N, C-alpha and C positions, 0 to 999 in steps of 0.2 A: 426809412430811407438810408441807404448805405453811403458811406463816404465816396465810393466810386461813382455814385449817381450825382453827387454835388460837385465833383472836381474834375479837371482834366488829369487823368491818370497817365503815367508814362507809357503804359502799353497801348494807349490810344493815340499817341503821337506817331508821326511818320518816322522820326528818328529818335532813339533814346540817347540822351546825353549822359555822359559819365558824371557822377557826383563829384563835387569839388572836395568832399571830405571822405575819407575811409569810414567804414561802418563804426569803427571804435571811436572816432572823433565826434566832438560835440560842436554844435553851432552856437555861437555867442550871441545872446539876445539882450539888448538893453530896452527895458520897458519904461516909458516915460509919462508922467502926468505933471500937473502943476505943483502940488504939495508933497508928493511922494510920502503919503501917509496912509493910503488905503488901497486903491485899485492897482497901482503899479507894484506895490510891495506884495499884494496877494498873488498877482501874476507872476512876479519873480519866484515866489515860493512854489507856485504850481509847476512852472517850467523846471525848477530845480528838483522838486520832490516827485513830480508825476510824469515828467517828460524826459525819457531816457536819452533823447537826442540833443538836449539843450543845456547850456550853462548860462544862467540868466543873472541879470543885474537889474536894478531899478534906480531911478533918480527923478528929480523934479526941477522944474525951472525956477521955483520959489519954494524950496522944501520948508516944511513947517518945523522940522527939527525933532519930530518924534513920530513913531508909528502908532496909528489909532488902535486903542485897546480891542475894538471889535474886529479889526483886521487881524490882530495877533491871535484872537480866539479862533478864527477860521484857519490860520496857519497851523496853530497847535493841534486842531482837530484833524488836520490832514496827516499829522505825525511828524511834522517838522519842528525843529527848535526855534521857537519864537524869538529867542534871544539872538538869533543870527541875523536879524533883519533890523535896518536902521534907515532913517530918512537921510537922503544924500542929495547934493547938488549935481546937476548934470555936467558941470564943468569938470568934475572928477574923472569923468570918462572921456574928456576931449584932450587930456594930457598925452604927450608922446609916449610915456612909459606904460600906459594902459594897454590892455590886450586889444587886438583888432576885433571889430564887431562884425557879425554877418547880418544882422537884422536890428532895426530900431522900430519898436512898436509903440505908438502913443495910444493911450487909453482914455484920454479926456480931450474934449473938443478944444479946450483953451490951449493945452500944450501943442495939439496939432497945428494950430494957427500961429504958434510962435516960431521965430527964427531960431532953429537949434544950432548948437555949435557944430563944427566939423569933427566928426568922430572918426578915429582911426579905422581903416579897413574899407572905407567906402560902403558902408552897410546899406542893404535894401531897407526902404522905409515903408511901413505899413500903418494904417490907422484902424483901431478897434474902438468904436465909441460906446461908452458905458456911463450910464448916470452915476453921479457921485454919491455913494452911500453915506459918506461923511456929512452930506448936506441934509440927511434925513432928520426930521424933528419928530418928537413924540416920545413915547416911553422907551425904556431900554429894550424891551422885547421888540418893539416896532423897528428900532435902529438895527438890532441884531438880525432881524429878518431881512432887512435891506442889504445888510453886509452879506448874508447868506445867499440871497439871490444873485448878487453881483459875483460872488465867489463861484457859485454853481455855473453861472454863464461862462465865466472865465475858464472854469475847469472843462466844460464841454469843448471849448475851442482848443485848449491845449491837449486834451486827450484825443480829439479827433485828429489834430495835426500829428500827434505822436503815433497814432495808429497807421499812418500812411507809410508807403515804402520810400522814405526819405533818402535812402541810400541810392536810389535810382533817379533822383531829381536834383537839378542844380539850384543854386540860390534863387535865380529868377523865378523858377517854377514854384519853389517853396513860398517866396513872397507873394506870388499870385494867388496861391492856395490860401495863405494867410488872409489876403484881402477878401477872397471869396467867402471865407468864414465870417468875416465882418458883416456880410450881407445877409447872413442867415438869422432867423429869429433866435432870441436868447433863450426861448424855452420857458419863460416866466412871464406872467402878465403883471 
């Protein structure tokens, strides 16, 4: 199945709206979860390292204060510097001096149900539900596989999104596409 089969593409619309960002600009994405130790940090890395359109950040409502070592393994395997990532509180991004955000993506159901702070830029909000790989019990190999499955599912969404003609879409259309991605199977059982 092609991306054009899954999403409303701009050429299929009656009118094409001008993008709010020039091609060289990046959309700012804040990825949220409760602990900011696994899913949100891996998504931040994927958006920054694999997504040419995005500048991403991550945070949590109740950050645990460290990034899970299995998440750091996935980030390092991507070719990104794992030392660039840390667990952060979402209030760091609600301050006036922080950059305006275009999108806020929650990747855990708990964070999606919480009242988020008001973030600068009136960002579009999207929810991508993923099981928490940090909650996996078992051997190190079993936990590692759980992180790998989550990372791969996040990668599919980020790469699919980045492959679209985002320069011809406005923020509302991109947010709608992001939400449609959430409705697609993750590709792993």
